[in-house]
C-alpha positions in Angstrom: -42.9 22.7 -45.5 -42.3 21.2 -42.0 -41.6 17.2 -42.6 -40.7 17.1 -46.0 -37.7 15.7 -47.0 -35.2 17.5 -47.9 -33.5 15.1 -50.2 -36.5 14.8 -52.3 -37.7 18.8 -52.4 -33.7 19.9 -53.3 -31.9 17.9 -55.9 -28.9 20.2 -55.5 -28.6 19.2 -52.1 -28.8 15.6 -52.8 -26.1 15.9 -55.6 -24.0 17.7 -53.2 -24.7 14.9 -50.3 -24.2 12.1 -53.3 -20.6 13.6 -53.8 -19.7 13.9 -50.0 -20.1 10.4 -49.7 -18.0 8.9 -52.1 -15.2 10.5 -50.1 -12.4 7.5 -48.9 -12.7 6.8 -45.2 -10.0 4.2 -43.1 -10.9 0.8 -43.9 -14.6 2.2 -45.8 -16.1 2.9 -42.1 -17.9 5.9 -43.6 -17.9 8.2 -40.4 -19.8 10.9 -41.5 -23.2 12.2 -40.5 -24.9 15.4 -42.3 -27.2 17.8 -41.1 -29.1 19.9 -43.7 -30.0 23.3 -42.4 -32.4 25.2 -44.6 -31.5 25.4 -48.5 -28.0 26.3 -48.2 -26.2 24.8 -46.0 -24.8 21.7 -44.6 -23.7 20.5 -41.1 -20.9 17.0 -41.0 -20.2 15.2 -37.9 -18.3 12.8 -37.0 -19.8 9.2 -36.0 -17.1 7.8 -33.4 -18.4 4.3 -32.9 -18.0 3.9 -36.8 -14.4 5.8 -36.6 -13.4 3.3 -33.8 -9.9 1.7 -34.7 -6.9 1.1 -33.4 -5.2 3.7 -36.5 -7.4 6.2 -36.0 -5.6 7.1 -32.6 -6.9 10.7 -31.3 -9.4 10.9 -34.9 -7.1 12.1 -36.9 -8.0 9.9 -39.5 -11.7 10.6 -39.3 -10.5 14.2 -39.3 -8.7 13.2 -42.8 -11.8 11.3 -43.8 -13.8 14.9 -43.4 -11.6 17.2 -45.1 -11.7 14.3 -48.1 -15.6 15.2 -48.1 -15.1 18.8 -47.8 -13.3 18.3 -51.3 -15.3 16.2 -52.6 -19.1 18.9 -51.6 -16.3 21.5 -53.2 -15.6 19.7 -56.9 -19.3 19.1 -57.2 -20.1 22.6 -55.8 -18.3 24.3 -58.3 -19.6 22.2 -61.0 -23.3 23.6 -60.0 -22.2 26.9 -60.4 -22.1 27.7 -56.6 -19.8 29.1 -54.4 -18.4 27.4 -51.1 -17.9 28.9 -47.6 -16.2 26.2 -45.1 -16.7 26.9 -41.0 -14.8 25.1 -38.9 -16.5 25.4 -35.7 -14.0 23.3 -33.4 -11.1 23.1 -31.0 -8.7 20.8 -29.6 -10.8 19.7 -26.3 -14.4 19.3 -28.2 -15.4 16.0 -28.1 -17.5 16.0 -31.3 -16.5 18.9 -33.6 -18.3 20.1 -36.7 -17.8 21.9 -39.9 -20.8 23.6 -41.4 -20.7 24.0 -45.4 -22.4 26.8 -47.2 -23.3 27.2 -50.5 -24.5 30.3 -52.5 -25.1 30.8 -56.6 -22.3 32.4 -58.1 -22.4 32.6 -62.1 -18.4 33.5 -62.0 -17.6 29.6 -60.4 -15.9 27.8 -63.7 -17.4 24.7 -64.6 -15.9 21.4 -64.6 -17.8 18.1 -65.3 -14.7 16.4 -65.8 -13.5 16.7 -62.5 -17.1 15.8 -60.9 -16.7 12.8 -63.3 -13.0 11.6 -61.9 -13.9 12.4 -58.3 -17.0 9.8 -58.5 -14.6 7.3 -60.2 -12.2 7.8 -57.5 -11.2 4.4 -55.8 -8.2 2.8 -54.0 -6.2 0.3 -55.9 -4.2 -2.5 -54.1 -2.9 -4.1 -57.2 0.7 -3.7 -58.1 1.6 -0.9 -60.2 4.5 -0.5 -62.7 7.6 0.7 -61.4 7.3 3.9 -63.7 7.5 7.5 -62.8 4.6 9.5 -64.0 5.2 11.5 -67.2 6.0 15.0 -65.7 3.3 16.9 -67.4 0.8 14.5 -65.5 2.5 14.9 -62.0 2.8 19.1 -62.6 -1.7 18.8 -63.3 -2.3 17.0 -60.4 -0.3 19.5 -58.2 -1.6 22.0 -59.6 -4.1 23.6 -56.8 -2.3 23.6 -53.8 -3.5 24.2 -50.6 -2.3 26.7 -48.5 -0.8 25.1 -45.2 -0.5 21.9 -46.2 3.0 20.4 -47.9 3.2 17.9 -50.7 6.5 16.0 -51.6 6.7 13.9 -54.5 9.0 11.1 -53.5 10.5 9.5 -56.9 14.0 8.7 -56.3 14.8 5.2 -56.1 17.0 5.4 -52.8 14.3 7.7 -51.3 11.3 4.8 -52.4 13.1 2.2 -50.6 13.4 4.3 -47.5 9.9 4.5 -47.4 9.4 1.2 -48.3 11.4 -0.4 -45.4 9.1 1.6 -43.0 6.2 0.0 -44.7 7.2 -3.3 -44.0 8.1 -2.6 -40.6 4.8 -1.1 -39.7 3.1 -4.2 -41.3 5.2 -6.5 -39.4 3.5 -4.6 -36.8 -0.2 -4.8 -38.5 0.4 -8.6 -38.5 1.5 -9.5 -35.4 -1.2 -7.5 -33.3 -4.6 -8.9 -31.4 -6.3 -5.8 -31.9 -5.5 -5.0 -35.3 -6.1 -8.4 -36.4 -9.5 -8.6 -34.9 -10.8 -5.3 -36.5 -9.4 -6.1 -39.5 -11.0 -9.1 -40.2 -14.7 -7.7 -38.5 -14.5 -5.2 -41.4 -14.1 -7.8 -44.0 -16.8 -8.5 -46.7 -16.4 -11.9 -47.4 -19.0 -12.2 -50.3 -21.1 -9.7 -52.7 -23.9 -10.9 -50.9 -22.7 -9.5 -47.3 -21.0 -6.2 -49.0 -24.9 -5.5 -50.5 -26.3 -6.1 -47.6 -24.0 -4.4 -44.9 -22.3 -1.2 -47.6 -19.8 -0.7 -44.8 -16.7 -2.4 -44.9 -13.0 -3.9 -46.7 -14.8 -5.9 -49.7 -12.7 -9.2 -50.2 -12.0 -8.6 -53.9 -11.0 -5.3 -53.3 -8.1 -6.0 -51.0 -5.6 -6.7 -54.2 -5.4 -10.6 -52.4 -6.0 -12.3 -56.1 -8.3 -14.9 -56.7 -7.5 -16.6 -53.8 -8.3 -14.0 -51.5 -11.6 -15.6 -49.7 -9.6 -18.6 -48.7 -6.5 -16.9 -47.9 -8.2 -14.5 -45.3 -10.2 -17.3 -44.1 -7.4 -19.2 -43.0 -5.4 -16.1 -41.4 -8.6 -15.4 -39.4 -8.1 -17.4 -36.1 -5.6 -14.6 -34.4 -4.4 -18.2 -32.6 -3.6 -19.6 -35.7 -1.6 -16.5 -37.1 0.4 -16.4 -33.9 1.0 -19.5 -34.4 2.4 -19.0 -37.9 4.4 -16.0 -37.0 7.3 -18.8 -35.9 7.0 -19.5 -39.7 7.6 -15.7 -41.0 4.1 -15.2 -42.1 4.1 -11.7 -40.6 7.2 -10.9 -42.6 5.6 -12.8 -45.6 2.8 -10.4 -45.2 4.8 -7.4 -45.0 7.1 -7.9 -47.8 4.3 -8.1 -49.9 3.4 -4.2 -48.9 7.2 -3.2 -49.7 7.0 -4.9 -52.8 4.0 -3.2 -53.7 5.9 0.6 -52.7 8.5 -0.5 -54.6 6.7 -1.2 -57.8 5.1 2.3 -57.8 5.9 5.4 -60.2 6.3 7.5 -57.2 5.0 7.7 -53.5 3.4 10.6 -52.2 3.8 12.3 -48.5 1.0 15.0 -47.3 2.4 16.9 -44.1 0.8 19.4 -42.2 3.0 22.3 -39.7 1.2 21.5 -36.6 -0.5 18.6 -35.1 -4.1 19.9 -34.8 -7.7 18.6 -36.0 -8.3 21.6 -38.2 -4.7 20.8 -39.9 -5.8 17.0 -40.4 -9.2 18.3 -41.9 -7.0 20.6 -44.2 -4.7 17.6 -45.0 -7.5 15.9 -46.3 -9.2 18.2 -48.6 -5.0 17.9 -50.6 -5.3 14.2 -50.2 -8.3 14.5 -52.2 -7.5 16.8 -54.5 -4.2 15.0 -55.1 -6.3 11.7 -55.8 -8.7 13.4 -57.7 -6.3 14.8 -59.7 -4.6 11.4 -60.3 -7.8 9.9 -61.5 -8.1 13.0 -64.1 -4.4 11.9 -65.5 -5.7 8.0 -65.4 -3.2 7.0 -62.4 -3.9 4.5 -59.6 -3.7 5.4 -55.9 -3.0 3.4 -53.0 -2.8 4.9 -49.1 -0.3 3.5 -47.2 -0.6 5.1 -44.1 -0.3 2.8 -41.4 3.5 3.6 -40.5 2.5 7.0 -39.5 -0.8 6.3 -37.9 1.5 3.9 -35.8 4.4 6.5 -35.3 1.7 8.8 -34.0 0.2 6.7 -31.1 3.9 5.3 -30.1 5.0 9.0 -29.8 2.1 10.2 -27.7 1.8 7.1 -25.4 4.7 5.5 -25.8 4.4 1.1 -25.6 0.9 1.6 -23.6 -0.8 -0.2 -26.9 1.6 -2.1 -28.0 3.4 -5.6 -27.6 6.9 -5.7 -26.4 7.6 -7.2 -29.5 6.9 -3.9 -31.5 9.6 -2.4 -29.9 12.6 -2.3 -32.0 10.2 -1.9 -34.8 8.8 1.1 -33.6 11.6 2.5 -32.5 13.4 2.0 -35.7 10.4 3.6 -37.6 10.3 6.5 -35.1 14.3 7.6 -35.7 13.9 7.1 -39.6 10.4 9.6 -39.7 12.1 12.2 -37.6 14.6 12.1 -39.8 11.9 12.2 -42.9 9.8 14.5 -41.5 11.3 17.0 -39.2 9.2 19.1 -37.2 6.1 18.3 -39.5 3.6 15.2 -39.1 2.9 13.1 -41.9 -1.0 12.6 -42.4 -0.9 10.5 -45.6 1.5 8.3 -47.6 0.1 6.6 -50.9 1.6 5.3 -54.1 0.7 6.3 -57.0 1.4 4.9 -60.9 -0.2 3.6 -63.6 -1.6 -0.4 -63.1 -4.7 -2.3 -63.7 -7.9 -0.3 -62.9 -10.3 -1.6 -60.9 -13.8 -1.8 -62.4 -15.6 -0.5 -60.0 -15.8 2.0 -56.7 -16.0 0.6 -53.3 -19.5 0.0 -51.5 -21.3 2.8 -49.9 -24.7 3.1 -47.6 -27.8 4.7 -48.5 -27.7 8.1 -48.6 -30.7 8.7 -46.0 -28.8 6.9 -43.6 -26.1 9.9 -43.7 -29.2 12.1 -43.0 -29.7 13.6 -39.6 
């Protein structure tokens, strides 16, 4: 009936969309909108102004996030006994591509409520993990259902983890000495639970892994002029070393890569990322994305020093040289650490479902 709210009249669509918005996104920017098309289709669109970030060069991170939305929809659809079909309406020139998902009842689809529960619990954990590799059976279960056209590399030798930890350190040196990245970061931090509940969009201060003094530390570091002065005392190195330590104190690192740097390839990679992440949650393991090094390198390869400061050149060149060796002709889309750690008590905030609907 015309004018009737489809979320009120169709509980199936509502469940699917509630699953969709639990997908991860850079800095919890939630850059999606959904258009309900009849009773059996959902269109997914990108919201460019929400996604805008120095790291999201060419909207690659946003495409990755759309892929995680698709995987969440797939998990919920399977649990509801629905088949799942995706139409990718895009090319690499279109300004605002769309993805349309269609569903239909299918009695042959296996029901898996435990996977839905894991998908709804899935969250970022920035705390230190134990440097103990997960049991082989757990890793095999996580890797059990690979996505065609996407490669997953398990990095578990300590020597290899140290190499990646060095690159993570170099990338964070850039992160903490770049005025645009600094401004973007602090504009997205939610410094109190009241602010988090009001905006429901951004980075909650108690989820940043900075401990009980997080508010005081981040307030102190917020003014860019102060941060610039502190660089003389090595504060950027200290902060970057914290990221290096987190990478070293992990059971494994996982790298997700694609053979070609295309929008559709990034979406496929996002589907694989979420599949791994939900699988890790099912196995009781924690996950923390550490993609800054990949995203900075992609910008550097495409536009050189245009977006960076002169002091970043040696760091970028060392990163590029090593990623050329480690990735070859593949494109790295996600790097995350995985392991056993103190679990987060809840998931990150999300905007109300209605605010995502066209």
